[in-house]
DRENBASE-424287 format. One line per 3 residues: number of its first residue (from 1); their letters; for each residue z, y, x of N, C-alpha, C. Coordinates in Angstrom, 3 decimals, padded with zeros to 6 digits. Layout:
BEGIN
NUM) a) Z:Y:X:Z:Y:X:Z:Y:X; ...
//
This chain:
BEGIN
1) xxx) 000.065:-001.157:000.448:-000.276:-000.009:000.123:000.270:001.542:000.719; -000.131:002.472:-000.093:-000.049:003.615:001.311:000.542:003.548:001.930; 000.665:004.145:003.428:001.952:004.004:004.821:001.743:006.348:004.323
4) xxx) 001.711:006.908:003.295:002.077:008.263:003.647:001.486:008.756:004.380; 001.598:010.143:004.707:001.896:011.188:005.735:002.223:011.070:007.230; 001.048:011.059:008.300:002.113:010.933:009.480:002.589:012.331:010.203
7) xxx) 004.028:012.260:010.472:004.469:013.652:010.928:004.335:013.612:011.972; 003.755:013.657:013.228:003.246:013.466:014.174:002.330:013.208:014.866; 001.758:013.431:016.065:000.490:013.914:016.431:000.176:012.150:016.921
10) xxx) 001.573:011.957:017.731:001.336:010.662:018.301:001.582:009.419:016.633; 001.732:009.514:015.644:001.590:008.795:014.390:000.244:009.086:014.251; -000.327:010.373:013.973:-001.923:010.527:013.970:-002.624:009.487:014.611
13) xxx) -002.559:010.059:015.584:-003.654:008.909:016.135:-003.471:007.737:016.313; -002.042:007.579:015.983:-002.246:005.098:015.807:-002.963:005.376:014.619; -002.460:006.242:013.322:-002.666:005.475:011.840:-004.579:005.618:012.059
16) xxx) -005.210:007.184:012.904:-006.339:007.107:013.222:-006.861:005.863:013.777; -006.526:004.851:015.042:-007.008:004.472:015.022:-007.689:002.948:014.320; -006.636:002.549:013.354:-006.463:001.848:012.469:-007.677:001.915:011.696
19) xxx) -008.614:000.549:011.472:-009.304:000.961:010.337:-009.811:001.582:009.467; -010.749:002.157:008.443:-009.898:003.112:006.842:-011.695:002.981:007.054; -011.816:002.127:005.853:-013.676:001.850:005.497:-013.891:004.190:005.105
22) xxx) -013.164:004.746:004.482:-013.958:005.916:003.900:-013.446:006.989:005.478; -013.229:006.710:006.555:-012.914:007.240:008.166:-014.312:007.126:008.516; -014.835:005.126:008.094:-015.690:005.000:008.701:-017.026:004.922:008.407
25) xxx) -016.902:005.444:007.354:-017.949:006.228:006.278:-018.361:007.229:006.880; -017.174:008.011:007.248:-017.359:009.666:007.378:-017.040:010.240:006.548; -015.547:010.534:006.690:-014.476:011.646:006.093:-015.398:012.666:005.553
28) xxx) -016.537:013.369:006.461:-016.930:014.714:006.347:-017.879:014.717:005.331; -019.212:013.051:005.290:-019.944:013.762:004.461:-019.007:013.272:002.706; -019.933:014.361:001.820:-019.893:014.844:000.467:-019.835:013.318:-000.361
31) xxx) -021.067:012.632:000.440:-021.914:011.556:-000.309:-020.173:009.803:-000.197; -019.416:010.621:001.000:-018.373:009.305:000.819:-017.808:009.519:-000.149; -017.132:010.234:000.014:-016.128:010.617:-001.530:-016.520:011.222:-002.865
34) xxx) -018.087:010.967:-002.749:-018.629:011.139:-004.056:-018.351:009.788:-004.635; -019.558:008.158:-003.594:-019.243:006.998:-004.019:-017.667:006.007:-003.860; -016.463:007.213:-003.663:-015.179:006.367:-003.772:-014.828:007.367:-005.074
37) xxx) -014.723:008.667:-005.401:-014.082:009.054:-006.620:-015.429:008.157:-007.825; -016.601:007.847:-008.200:-016.977:007.517:-008.836:-015.956:006.290:-009.395; -016.019:004.890:-008.972:-014.443:004.483:-009.026:-012.860:004.598:-008.988
40) xxx) -012.618:005.525:-008.239:-011.227:006.063:-008.606:-011.672:006.538:-009.954; -012.401:006.966:-010.609:-012.141:007.903:-011.730:-013.133:006.925:-012.801; -013.372:006.282:-013.001:-014.074:005.229:-013.305:-012.494:003.804:-014.266
43) xxx) -012.335:004.224:-015.698:-011.311:003.446:-016.460:-012.246:001.709:-016.204; -013.214:001.235:-016.019:-013.706:000.163:-015.539:-013.451:-000.691:-014.661; -012.679:-000.180:-013.749:-012.883:-000.333:-012.057:-011.772:-000.157:-012.289
46) xxx) -010.893:000.889:-012.114:-009.759:001.163:-011.936:-008.479:001.668:-013.033; -007.900:000.535:-013.445:-006.648:000.714:-014.644:-005.963:002.034:-014.783; -005.916:002.839:-013.181:-005.147:004.137:-014.030:-005.782:005.293:-013.456
49) xxx) -007.427:004.775:-013.899:-008.497:006.613:-013.959:-007.821:007.483:-015.012; -007.534:006.759:-016.001:-007.665:007.464:-017.105:-006.216:008.783:-017.171; -005.053:008.250:-016.361:-003.823:008.576:-016.635:-003.755:009.823:-014.980
52) xxx) -004.842:009.673:-014.496:-005.614:010.260:-012.975:-006.413:011.167:-013.409; -007.417:011.039:-014.083:-008.074:012.482:-014.700:-006.824:013.171:-016.007; -006.447:012.816:-016.017:-005.229:013.640:-017.159:-004.337:014.226:-016.506
55) xxx) -004.210:013.665:-015.198:-003.419:014.603:-013.889:-004.003:016.493:-013.815; -005.666:015.885:-012.804:-006.367:016.181:-012.584:-005.869:017.513:-013.895; -006.148:017.495:-015.537:-006.729:017.918:-015.965:-005.509:019.071:-017.098
58) xxx) -004.646:018.848:-016.168:-003.152:019.452:-016.282:-002.742:020.785:-014.561; -004.574:020.819:-014.397:-004.389:021.735:-013.271:-005.097:023.015:-013.772; -005.984:022.505:-014.547:-007.294:023.248:-014.895:-007.018:025.027:-015.604
61) xxx) -007.444:025.597:-014.458:-006.739:027.474:-015.136:-007.556:027.895:-016.512; -007.223:029.056:-017.492:-007.576:029.272:-018.249:-008.565:029.979:-018.294; -010.005:029.319:-019.041:-011.118:030.609:-018.207:-012.291:030.035:-019.705
64) xxx) -013.514:030.515:-020.149:-014.148:030.139:-021.025:-013.657:028.747:-021.644; -014.398:027.591:-020.400:-013.693:026.610:-021.348:-012.999:026.227:-022.333; -011.716:026.638:-021.864:-010.003:025.904:-021.668:-010.953:027.050:-023.782
67) xxx) -011.044:028.140:-023.665:-010.254:028.881:-024.377:-011.510:028.729:-025.338; -012.966:028.581:-025.389:-013.931:027.901:-026.383:-013.086:026.627:-027.178; -012.234:025.668:-026.038:-011.968:024.726:-026.551:-011.020:024.874:-027.582
70) xxx) -009.707:026.112:-026.798:-008.992:025.479:-028.276:-009.342:026.560:-029.411; -010.501:027.791:-029.119:-011.013:028.442:-030.791:-011.258:027.392:-032.045; -011.592:026.253:-030.657:-012.537:025.646:-031.674:-011.972:024.400:-032.485
73) xxx) -010.777:024.310:-031.913:-009.736:022.655:-032.334:-008.288:023.835:-032.794; -008.164:024.085:-032.084:-006.414:024.820:-032.593:-005.869:024.502:-030.830; -006.083:023.561:-030.546:-005.140:022.992:-029.451:-005.896:022.633:-027.836
76) xxx) -004.664:023.013:-027.497:-004.704:023.737:-025.968:-005.301:022.308:-025.011; -006.352:022.228:-024.474:-006.557:021.210:-023.513:-005.328:020.806:-022.930; -004.556:021.376:-022.377:-003.782:020.530:-021.869:-002.572:020.004:-022.608
79) xxx) -002.940:019.962:-023.675:-002.125:019.356:-024.819:-002.550:017.919:-024.652; -003.953:017.163:-024.583:-004.751:016.478:-024.878:-004.957:015.421:-023.968; -004.530:014.484:-025.325:-004.452:013.081:-023.664:-006.232:012.602:-024.098
82) xxx) -006.755:012.854:-022.862:-008.778:012.951:-022.752:-008.444:010.832:-022.260; -009.508:010.449:-022.979:-010.242:008.811:-022.006:-011.138:008.966:-021.629; -011.849:008.254:-020.944:-013.048:008.298:-020.781:-014.128:007.281:-021.496
85) xxx) -015.349:007.877:-021.497:-016.161:006.566:-022.319:-017.322:006.483:-020.875; -017.695:007.041:-020.304:-018.287:007.280:-019.078:-018.577:007.522:-018.083; -018.790:007.815:-017.124:-019.285:008.633:-015.726:-020.400:008.281:-015.203
88) xxx) -021.723:009.914:-014.583:-022.293:010.037:-014.508:-022.045:010.392:-013.037; -023.026:010.071:-011.739:-022.681:011.179:-010.230:-024.275:011.965:-010.611; -024.301:012.977:-009.692:-025.844:013.523:-009.550:-025.842:013.650:-011.063
91) xxx) -025.427:014.086:-011.435:-025.885:014.882:-013.250:-026.482:016.068:-013.619; -027.438:015.826:-013.783:-028.769:017.334:-013.493:-028.584:017.933:-015.071; -028.530:019.500:-015.522:-028.502:019.737:-016.551:-029.471:020.702:-016.550
94) xxx) -030.014:021.214:-016.955:-031.389:021.899:-016.488:-031.472:021.537:-015.263; -031.509:022.807:-014.594:-031.928:022.693:-012.742:-031.028:023.213:-012.359; -029.998:022.405:-012.605:-028.867:022.248:-012.105:-028.194:020.887:-012.055
97) xxx) -027.425:020.538:-010.666:-027.058:019.784:-010.458:-025.167:019.424:-010.353; -025.041:018.860:-011.141:-023.586:018.756:-010.220:-023.026:017.019:-010.396; -022.209:016.743:-009.420:-021.645:016.131:-009.191:-021.203:014.651:-009.061
100) xxx) -020.338:015.098:-010.419:-020.090:014.247:-010.611:-019.654:014.385:-012.896; -020.081:014.153:-013.316:-019.773:014.584:-014.463:-019.257:013.334:-015.723; -018.193:013.602:-015.948:-017.191:012.662:-017.052:-016.722:013.099:-018.464
103) xxx) -017.782:011.918:-019.152:-018.121:011.705:-020.568:-016.626:011.360:-021.225; -015.816:012.495:-021.957:-014.040:012.210:-022.128:-014.454:011.833:-023.755; -013.592:011.048:-024.241:-013.158:011.548:-025.602:-012.009:010.998:-025.487
106) xxx) -011.732:012.609:-027.220:-010.133:012.476:-027.539:-009.816:011.749:-028.983; -008.153:011.123:-029.147:-007.962:010.592:-030.153:-007.811:011.578:-031.372; -008.244:011.770:-032.373:-008.354:011.763:-033.967:-009.054:013.672:-033.593
109) xxx) -010.220:013.363:-032.939:-010.687:014.989:-032.502:-012.441:013.915:-031.548; -013.119:014.232:-032.980:-014.478:013.359:-032.953:-015.487:014.205:-031.890; -016.696:013.449:-031.358:-017.413:014.444:-030.263:-016.458:013.735:-029.146
112) xxx) -017.761:013.811:-028.425:-017.735:013.855:-027.010:-017.539:014.935:-026.125; -016.458:014.689:-024.999:-016.459:015.999:-024.793:-016.747:015.757:-023.307; -017.017:016.977:-022.096:-017.043:016.742:-020.347:-016.767:017.557:-019.961
115) xxx) -016.342:016.588:-018.238:-015.807:018.006:-017.606:-016.437:017.481:-016.243; -016.907:018.684:-015.794:-017.550:018.388:-014.386:-016.669:018.631:-013.439; -017.288:018.088:-012.314:-016.439:018.063:-010.887:-017.680:018.115:-009.743
118) xxx) -017.741:018.699:-009.185:-017.863:018.725:-007.707:-017.303:019.000:-006.471; -017.867:018.417:-005.518:-017.538:017.835:-004.085:-017.307:018.877:-002.844; -016.686:019.421:-001.916:-017.109:020.230:-001.342:-016.154:019.149:000.042
121) xxx) -016.552:019.629:001.532:-015.770:019.441:002.125:-015.612:019.687:003.347; -015.806:020.431:004.449:-015.732:021.598:004.958:-016.642:022.692:005.140; -017.419:022.699:004.480:-018.681:024.110:004.142:-019.141:023.545:002.731
124) xxx) -018.981:024.910:001.776:-019.294:024.402:000.972:-021.294:024.310:000.569; -021.503:023.627:000.238:-022.788:022.812:000.303:-023.254:023.656:-000.803; -022.909:024.411:-001.320:-023.687:025.606:-002.654:-023.047:027.020:-002.397
127) xxx) -023.548:028.072:-002.625:-023.320:029.297:-002.131:-022.603:029.717:-003.230; -022.026:030.901:-002.999:-021.272:031.687:-004.644:-022.501:031.530:-006.025; -023.873:032.191:-005.915:-024.329:032.819:-006.683:-024.780:031.095:-007.652
130) xxx) -024.725:030.258:-007.149:-025.066:028.212:-007.446:-024.339:028.024:-007.744; -022.196:027.943:-007.248:-021.689:027.931:-008.133:-021.296:029.067:-009.641; -022.008:030.265:-009.335:-021.707:031.004:-010.522:-022.839:030.908:-012.532
133) xxx) -024.527:029.930:-011.434:-024.727:029.715:-012.364:-023.940:027.750:-012.983; -023.919:027.904:-012.397:-023.486:026.481:-012.559:-022.235:026.355:-013.673; -021.789:027.980:-013.325:-020.589:027.778:-013.792:-020.898:028.000:-015.607
136) xxx) -022.078:028.902:-015.815:-022.632:029.675:-016.657:-023.494:028.560:-017.384; -023.807:027.336:-016.786:-024.766:026.728:-017.824:-023.628:026.446:-018.807; -022.790:025.782:-017.324:-021.295:025.017:-018.348:-020.756:025.470:-020.016
139) xxx) -020.975:026.955:-019.469:-020.731:027.678:-020.427:-021.552:027.544:-021.831; -022.523:027.683:-021.908:-023.117:027.501:-022.750:-023.863:025.559:-022.993; -023.002:024.662:-022.538:-022.921:023.388:-022.999:-022.045:023.424:-023.767
142) xxx) -022.083:022.566:-025.351:-021.026:022.193:-025.769:-020.222:021.457:-025.667; -019.101:021.416:-025.907:-017.740:019.882:-025.628:-017.138:019.855:-023.835; -017.693:021.507:-023.422:-017.267:021.083:-022.050:-016.054:021.955:-021.485
145) xxx) -014.854:020.800:-021.463:-013.395:021.606:-021.685:-013.598:021.844:-020.384; -014.005:021.912:-019.100:-013.289:022.071:-017.990:-014.422:021.849:-016.158; -014.229:022.579:-015.453:-015.050:022.172:-014.085:-013.803:022.359:-013.626
148) xxx) -014.200:021.256:-012.165:-013.373:020.976:-010.951:-013.697:020.874:-009.321; -013.805:021.848:-009.049:-014.110:021.545:-007.310:-012.829:021.063:-006.447; -013.352:019.875:-006.257:-012.351:018.752:-005.330:-012.464:019.787:-004.001
151) xxx) -011.817:019.590:-003.100:-011.733:020.539:-001.235:-010.970:020.158:-000.498; -011.743:019.549:-000.066:-010.851:017.838:001.215:-011.122:018.333:002.109; -011.241:019.155:002.613:-011.508:019.885:003.962:-010.990:020.987:003.881
154) xxx) -011.220:021.665:005.659:-011.240:023.150:005.257:-011.825:024.330:004.182; -012.588:024.060:003.490:-013.206:024.615:002.360:-011.415:024.766:001.258; -010.918:023.809:001.453:-009.233:024.113:000.609:-008.641:025.635:000.888
157) xxx) -009.079:026.438:002.196:-009.201:027.714:002.948:-009.628:028.866:002.777; -010.938:028.552:001.972:-011.231:029.598:000.803:-010.493:030.460:-000.126; -009.877:031.064:000.559:-009.078:031.933:-000.592:-010.094:033.232:-001.376
160) xxx) -010.991:032.961:-001.083:-012.118:034.040:-001.983:-012.058:034.020:-003.618; -011.777:034.224:-004.821:-012.357:033.934:-005.720:-013.080:033.147:-006.139; -013.771:034.311:-005.736:-015.380:033.994:-006.881:-016.460:033.005:-006.278
163) xxx) -015.847:032.393:-004.524:-016.473:031.069:-004.400:-016.922:029.875:-005.066; -016.307:030.039:-005.928:-015.666:028.322:-007.291:-016.155:029.394:-008.508; -016.963:030.292:-009.181:-016.795:030.989:-009.806:-016.040:030.071:-011.165
166) xxx) -016.131:029.779:-012.035:-015.403:029.123:-012.898:-015.205:027.645:-012.579; -015.301:027.282:-011.626:-014.524:025.720:-010.904:-012.853:026.115:-010.654; -012.478:025.064:-011.129:-011.003:025.491:-010.916:-010.921:024.444:-009.489
169) xxx) -009.967:024.982:-008.571:-010.077:024.511:-007.211:-009.060:023.547:-006.581; -008.579:022.913:-006.584:-008.111:021.335:-006.348:-007.882:020.699:-005.084; -006.855:021.711:-004.771:-007.293:020.957:-002.616:-006.104:019.730:-002.452
172) xxx) -006.930:018.590:-001.193:-006.736:018.188:-000.820:-005.424:017.458:-001.105; -004.248:017.780:-000.312:-003.216:017.783:-000.512:-002.525:017.944:-002.126; -002.735:018.120:-002.789:-002.152:018.944:-003.824:-002.932:017.264:-004.731
175) xxx) -004.355:017.046:-004.846:-004.723:015.383:-005.137:-003.817:014.110:-004.550; -003.449:014.610:-004.062:-002.812:013.373:-002.552:-000.907:013.380:-003.049; -000.619:014.923:-003.624:000.736:014.552:-003.997:000.649:013.914:-005.510
178) xxx) -000.174:014.164:-006.448:000.125:014.336:-007.861:-000.146:012.777:-007.912; -001.608:011.879:-007.502:-002.674:010.920:-007.801:-001.223:009.720:-006.864; -000.578:009.657:-005.388:000.426:008.764:-005.050:001.671:008.932:-005.404
181) xxx) 001.713:009.650:-006.546:003.670:009.758:-007.322:003.310:008.873:-008.384; 001.863:008.814:-008.986:001.463:007.945:-010.259:001.127:006.690:-009.341; 000.732:006.171:-008.429:000.168:004.630:-007.983:001.824:004.331:-007.888
184) xxx) 002.518:004.787:-006.759:004.207:004.342:-006.576:004.663:004.431:-007.873; 004.865:005.472:-008.749:005.622:004.450:-010.162:004.902:003.629:-010.767; 003.470:002.870:-010.575:002.921:002.042:-011.436:003.153:000.886:-010.746
187) xxx) 002.543:000.687:-009.080:002.150:-000.211:-008.271:002.482:-001.553:-008.446; 004.070:-001.549:-009.060:005.027:-002.992:-009.297:004.135:-003.553:-010.686; 004.508:-002.962:-011.626:003.028:-003.300:-013.044:001.361:-003.663:-012.666
190) xxx) 001.541:-002.587:-011.952:-000.245:-003.134:-011.648:-000.584:-004.612:-010.837; 000.788:-005.089:-009.971:000.320:-005.740:-008.911:000.699:-007.291:-009.773; 001.496:-006.858:-010.824:002.251:-008.054:-012.586:000.914:-008.404:-013.405
193) xxx) -000.194:-007.163:-013.036:-000.975:-007.240:-013.815:-002.400:-007.849:-013.693; -002.053:-007.535:-011.700:-003.567:-008.540:-010.876:-003.278:-009.818:-010.722; -001.913:-010.287:-010.651:-001.162:-011.367:-010.240:-001.830:-012.644:-011.480
196) xxx) -001.539:-011.665:-012.880:-002.088:-012.965:-013.928:-003.424:-013.084:-014.231; -004.346:-011.798:-013.089:-005.874:-012.986:-014.051:-006.080:-014.011:-013.024; -007.259:-014.297:-013.624:-007.388:-015.816:-012.794:-008.011:-016.346:-011.105
199) xxx) -008.291:-014.672:-010.466:-008.475:-014.418:-009.279:-007.573:-013.061:-008.951; -006.482:-013.851:-008.548:-005.624:-012.109:-008.013:-006.855:-011.167:-006.890; -006.327:-009.723:-006.861:-006.932:-009.408:-005.565:-005.998:-008.132:-005.909
202) xxx) -005.605:-007.638:-004.535:-005.042:-006.605:-004.251:-005.092:-005.764:-005.631; -004.081:-004.756:-005.741:-004.392:-003.479:-006.440:-005.118:-002.595:-005.973; -005.934:-002.699:-005.893:-007.095:-001.406:-006.335:-007.684:-000.704:-005.069
205) xxx) -007.646:-002.091:-004.374:-007.657:-001.576:-002.853:-008.681:-000.521:-002.324; -009.618:-000.028:-003.278:-010.497:001.225:-002.987:-010.098:002.570:-003.234; -009.158:002.802:-003.903:-008.222:003.830:-004.311:-007.018:003.603:-002.819
208) xxx) -006.677:002.416:-002.878:-005.822:002.566:-001.266:-006.824:003.352:-000.181; -007.454:002.835:000.162:-008.008:003.347:001.288:-008.504:004.635:001.057; -008.826:005.460:-000.198:-009.357:006.845:-000.437:-007.924:007.606:-000.137
211) xxx) -007.146:007.103:-001.090:-005.363:007.783:-000.439:-005.411:007.915:000.717; -005.046:006.866:001.004:-004.537:006.979:002.915:-005.440:007.665:003.898; -007.097:008.173:003.983:-007.792:009.107:004.171:-007.407:009.867:003.860
214) xxx) -007.051:010.855:002.820:-006.300:012.259:001.939:-005.100:012.412:003.032; -004.762:011.495:002.625:-002.945:011.262:003.798:-003.630:011.535:005.389; -004.015:011.365:005.950:-004.476:011.811:006.768:-005.056:013.120:007.277
217) xxx) -006.148:013.638:006.628:-006.472:014.561:006.434:-005.016:016.112:006.174; -004.791:015.130:005.170:-003.365:016.189:004.688:-002.424:016.297:006.878; -002.388:015.248:007.156:-001.262:015.444:008.040:-002.449:016.273:010.120
220) xxx) -004.179:016.367:008.967:-004.332:017.314:010.345:-004.447:018.501:009.704; -004.057:019.001:009.225:-003.311:020.169:008.217:-002.765:020.373:009.001; -001.862:019.826:008.376:000.016:019.819:009.239:000.229:019.795:010.101
223) xxx) -000.486:019.163:011.297:-000.193:019.111:013.065:-001.147:020.275:013.242; -002.256:020.855:012.734:-002.851:021.232:013.419:-002.711:022.377:014.417; -001.591:023.051:014.239:-000.442:024.301:015.188:-000.104:023.019:016.378
226) xxx) 000.333:022.671:015.883:001.099:021.026:017.216:000.313:020.509:017.913; -001.934:020.347:017.496:-002.309:020.240:018.090:-003.033:021.338:019.233; -003.226:022.478:018.281:-003.440:023.236:019.406:-001.939:023.974:020.919
229) xxx) -000.802:023.674:020.155:-000.081:023.876:021.004:-000.316:022.514:021.994; -000.394:021.398:022.576:-000.910:020.927:022.851:-001.392:021.213:024.331; -002.971:021.859:023.285:-003.924:022.200:024.466:-003.469:023.325:025.016
232) xxx) -002.497:024.059:025.359:-002.190:025.029:025.633:-001.663:025.247:026.519; -000.384:024.053:026.490:000.809:023.912:027.247:-000.639:022.323:028.469; -001.517:022.732:029.081:-002.275:022.307:029.365:-002.540:020.225:029.320
235) xxx) -002.124:019.951:028.621:-002.055:018.724:028.271:-003.099:018.308:027.306; -004.384:018.641:027.636:-005.604:018.937:026.582:-005.720:016.832:026.360; -005.919:017.285:024.964:-006.302:016.117:023.888:-007.934:016.128:023.651
238) xxx) -008.129:015.663:023.355:-009.493:015.056:022.313:-009.807:015.440:020.959; -009.711:016.131:020.317:-009.948:015.776:018.856:-010.367:015.073:017.878; -010.712:014.033:018.774:-011.487:012.865:017.961:-010.402:012.241:017.794
241) xxx) -009.342:012.203:018.680:-008.581:010.687:018.824:-007.848:011.246:017.248; -007.784:011.565:016.911:-007.367:012.812:016.351:-008.297:012.900:014.451; -009.197:012.477:014.845:-010.795:012.327:013.461:-010.735:014.019:013.142
244) xxx) -010.004:015.000:014.067:-010.892:016.651:013.702:-012.325:016.174:013.565; -013.762:016.848:012.459:-014.731:016.407:012.694:-015.159:017.750:013.694; -013.730:018.708:014.075:-015.677:019.344:014.975:-014.147:019.976:015.966
247) xxx) -013.999:020.485:017.194:-012.888:021.015:018.405:-012.811:022.708:016.830; -013.602:022.960:016.483:-012.590:024.181:015.681:-011.681:024.230:014.259; -011.773:022.749:014.452:-011.003:021.980:012.937:-009.804:023.135:012.845
250) xxx) -009.181:021.915:014.240:-007.252:022.968:014.085:-007.874:023.712:013.772; -008.277:024.955:014.450:-008.210:026.605:014.299:-008.122:026.811:012.911; -009.396:026.114:012.193:-009.033:026.783:010.720:-007.894:026.179:010.304
253) xxx) -007.167:025.567:010.302:-006.137:024.623:009.940:-005.145:025.376:009.666; -005.197:026.408:011.587:-004.126:027.763:011.577:-004.391:028.523:010.382; -005.199:028.840:009.855:-004.715:030.242:009.482:-004.607:030.552:008.447
256) xxx) -003.634:029.613:007.625:-002.512:030.119:006.392:-001.386:030.569:008.017; -001.001:030.063:008.885:000.012:030.591:009.509:-000.529:031.962:010.112; -001.717:032.256:010.454:-002.187:032.882:011.213:-002.145:034.470:010.292
259) xxx) -002.457:033.760:008.865:-002.123:034.692:007.388:-000.770:035.314:007.733; 000.112:034.502:007.417:001.364:035.200:007.176:002.085:035.521:008.721; 001.772:035.585:010.389:001.257:036.546:010.872:001.017:037.754:010.880
262) xxx) 000.065:038.359:009.936:-001.210:038.827:009.731:-000.395:040.056:008.920; -000.085:039.096:008.108:001.229:039.889:007.177:002.184:040.380:007.512; 002.935:039.551:008.811:004.131:040.516:009.159:003.423:041.133:009.916
265) xxx) 002.563:041.576:010.425:001.755:042.412:012.041:001.240:043.778:010.936; 000.919:043.508:010.179:000.059:044.666:009.468:000.600:044.827:007.723; 001.831:045.254:007.624:001.719:045.147:006.413:001.674:046.401:004.807
268) xxx) 000.399:046.620:005.320:000.172:047.419:004.537:-001.190:046.998:003.843; -001.925:046.191:004.831:-002.287:044.845:004.703:-002.239:043.783:003.057; -002.874:043.693:002.232:-002.246:043.233:000.815:-003.439:042.149:000.430
271) xxx) -004.737:042.100:001.526:-005.197:041.112:000.550:-006.096:040.612:001.746; -006.025:039.076:001.717:-006.790:038.014:002.345:-008.003:037.110:002.563; -008.523:037.445:002.862:-009.286:036.336:002.829:-010.128:035.396:003.815
274) xxx) -010.890:033.784:003.919:-010.991:033.213:004.449:-012.410:032.678:004.250; -013.529:033.094:005.448:-014.581:032.486:005.003:-015.345:031.525:006.214; -014.478:030.213:006.696:-014.979:029.184:007.480:-014.721:029.533:008.705
277) xxx) -015.200:031.203:009.752:-014.856:031.034:010.580:-015.012:032.239:011.226; -014.297:033.219:010.279:-013.171:034.775:010.543:-012.788:034.546:008.927; -011.574:035.493:009.470:-010.646:035.855:008.001:-010.838:037.450:007.785
280) xxx) -010.619:038.183:006.916:-010.807:039.750:007.029:-009.464:039.970:005.909; -008.903:041.355:006.302:-008.036:041.652:005.126:-008.816:042.861:004.782; -007.538:043.738:003.340:-008.226:044.292:002.748:-007.182:045.281:002.507
283) xxx) -007.085:046.633:003.340:-006.374:048.114:003.117:-006.406:047.898:001.935; -005.205:049.048:001.642:-005.022:049.758:-000.065:-005.589:050.357:-000.128; -006.197:051.192:000.645:-006.894:052.811:000.713:-007.877:051.757:000.736
286) xxx) -009.384:050.680:001.348:-010.451:050.832:001.724:-010.934:049.608:002.234; -010.333:050.208:003.682:-010.294:049.572:005.365:-010.364:048.427:005.303; -011.042:047.772:005.754:-011.406:045.639:006.480:-011.317:045.257:006.941
289) xxx) -010.235:045.646:008.094:-010.249:044.522:008.400:-010.408:043.038:009.552; -011.241:042.324:010.227:-011.450:041.543:010.269:-011.386:041.058:011.638; -010.442:039.310:011.263:-009.858:038.733:012.312:-010.495:037.409:012.563
292) xxx) -010.662:037.070:014.123:-011.549:035.883:013.766:-010.953:035.037:015.098; -011.394:033.585:015.843:-010.401:033.156:017.119:-011.901:032.360:016.940; -011.706:031.593:018.245:-012.840:030.135:018.825:-011.928:029.919:020.056
295) xxx) -013.028:029.439:020.835:-012.964:028.535:021.937:-011.628:027.708:021.852; -011.571:026.338:022.640:-010.969:025.511:022.307:-009.441:025.827:023.740; -008.304:025.616:023.293:-007.846:025.032:023.814:-006.493:026.645:024.233
298) xxx) -006.809:027.863:023.260:-005.934:029.171:023.308:-007.236:029.714:021.687; -005.700:030.385:020.915:-006.527:031.175:020.008:-006.720:032.702:020.286; -008.230:032.853:020.148:-007.499:034.656:020.993:-007.951:035.689:019.482
301) xxx) -006.580:036.176:019.062:-007.084:037.421:017.614:-007.485:038.306:018.434; -008.980:039.096:017.767:-008.888:040.245:017.812:-009.198:040.797:015.901; -008.868:042.060:016.214:-009.080:042.986:014.933:-009.718:044.242:015.171
304) xxx) -011.045:044.764:014.164:-011.927:045.570:014.361:-011.557:046.132:012.632; -011.777:047.381:012.953:-011.752:048.407:011.225:-012.882:048.525:011.330; -013.714:048.346:010.269:-014.954:048.372:009.807:-015.419:049.493:008.311
//
């Protein structure tokens, strides 16, 4: 069963030395996650799928989709229990494509409802304009209850609200925390249910493998600063030993720490955004400062007023 999130660089290196099919296929490849999630969210392959989807729906931000649903049915999306009828990957709606679309039903409410899910890892595979178009298309689609974007790598750091249009961003650490609680609370019963089958098998091994890979990404984010400090101290370590996908990924994951430092150093700067390679801060009077970092072994910070 899931081994949890490594809490040290040595534990992370050891965990990454063990084979995980998600990492072997390529954690940084969106297609890898698309394949796994198409199984994880399918109730015919995963007995916890409906519960996992309803946990996701609790994260939905209030927007046009949820408001239209509430006006139509006089009930909040958050108060409904959804079940999956079927799942479609690479779903085309007009000229636009969504990674996953779930067709859902609700007890005592007729009709079929749609939940769209997109997947991003380190860099957004669609630009802001495309996400606005995707959101607009869904807004004109009857029965859409919401749209979610899974941010499974450094895309989780993008703080610019307009990046995702009407999609609710759910980061990998939130997915892990919510789903692992569910799995741990039901794992014993799942083992009993599978043991009663004619051909017993491990409880949904593919789901455990995927969550193990998410746990390792949580560790890479948590330990990024420790990785950088270790390099600065003269103990050069290769980023690939910890399965960082690029040499600058640890620097990206230190952005929350950098943000806190900037807030302390520039008390009058009140708005921060991250764009994968650089950060900028907005002064209340309108001036913009850019902060960025580069290089291996040291974080160098410069500030420019533009």
